C-alpha positions as CSV (number, residue, x, y, z in Angstrom):
1,M,-8.8,12.4,-16.6
2,P,-9.1,11.8,-12.3
3,K,-5.7,12.5,-10.3
4,Y,-5.1,9.5,-7.4
5,I,-2.6,9.3,-4.4
6,I,-1.2,6.0,-4.3
7,E,0.6,5.0,-0.6
8,R,3.0,2.0,-1.4
9,E,4.5,0.2,1.4
10,V,8.5,-0.2,0.4
11,P,10.4,-1.1,2.7
12,G,14.1,1.0,2.6
13,V,12.7,2.8,-0.1
14,E,13.9,6.0,2.3
15,T,17.5,4.8,1.6
16,L,17.9,4.6,-2.1
17,K,20.8,6.7,-3.9
18,G,21.3,7.1,-8.3
19,R,21.3,4.5,-9.9
20,D,18.7,2.3,-7.5
21,R,16.2,5.4,-7.9
22,Q,17.0,5.9,-11.4
23,A,15.7,2.6,-12.0
24,A,13.3,2.4,-9.8
25,A,11.5,5.4,-11.8
26,M,12.8,3.5,-14.8
27,K,10.7,0.4,-13.9
28,S,7.7,2.9,-13.3
29,V,8.3,4.3,-16.7
30,R,8.6,0.9,-18.5
31,A,5.2,-0.3,-17.3
32,L,3.4,3.1,-18.1
33,R,4.3,2.6,-21.8
34,E,3.1,-1.0,-21.9
35,I,-0.2,0.0,-20.5
36,G,-0.6,2.9,-23.1
37,P,-1.9,6.7,-22.2
38,E,-5.0,6.8,-20.1
39,I,-2.0,6.4,-17.0
40,Q,0.0,8.7,-15.9
41,W,2.3,9.3,-13.1
42,V,3.1,12.4,-12.0
43,H,5.6,13.2,-8.6
44,S,6.2,10.8,-5.6
45,Y,6.8,12.2,-1.9
46,I,9.2,9.4,-0.3
47,S,9.2,9.0,3.6
48,D,10.5,6.2,5.4
49,N,9.3,2.6,3.8
50,K,6.6,4.8,2.1
51,T,5.7,6.8,-1.5
52,H,2.8,8.5,-1.8
53,C,2.4,9.4,-5.6
54,V,0.1,11.2,-7.8
55,Y,-1.0,9.4,-10.8
56,V,-3.6,10.9,-13.5
57,A,-5.8,7.9,-14.0
58,D,-9.1,6.7,-16.3
59,N,-9.5,5.0,-13.7
60,E,-8.5,2.7,-10.6
61,E,-8.1,0.0,-12.4
62,L,-5.1,1.0,-14.3
63,I,-3.3,2.0,-11.1
64,L,-4.0,-2.2,-10.5
65,E,-2.5,-2.6,-13.1
66,H,0.7,-0.7,-13.1
67,A,1.4,-1.7,-9.6
68,K,1.0,-5.4,-11.0
69,R,3.8,-4.6,-14.0
70,S,6.0,-2.7,-12.5
71,G,6.4,-4.6,-9.1
72,F,5.6,-1.9,-6.9
73,P,2.3,-2.1,-4.6
74,A,-0.3,-0.2,-4.5
75,N,-1.2,-0.6,-0.7
76,K,-4.1,1.9,-0.7
77,I,-6.1,4.2,-3.8
78,S,-7.6,7.5,-3.0
79,K,-9.5,9.7,-6.0
80,I,-8.4,13.2,-5.2
81,E,-12.1,15.0,-4.8
82,Y,-9.7,18.9,-5.2
83,L,-7.6,20.8,-4.1
84,L,-7.0,22.8,-1.4
85,S,-3.9,25.6,-1.2
86,P,-2.8,28.8,1.4
87,V,-4.5,30.6,-2.4
88,D,-8.1,29.0,-1.7
89,A,-7.9,30.9,1.5
90,E,-7.7,34.4,0.1
91,E,-10.4,34.5,-1.8
């Protein structure tokens, strides 16, 4: 399945603590369960007013459906073509 990075503009997301973080994650997980196994959330990076989420999905339409159901915007969706790391420099 293809991998995607989703940029979400979520004002104040970096200030979430404890239960609020848990509630946000659960909201996303519930939407994923409703959609089915064709989309999976891997993890998210949180910064000032943004999240950058890594997802595995059959297509971009599933990511947009997740955004609609979860209420978290998908401001930019980028398909990951390949992963590059320091290990690649050693080959």
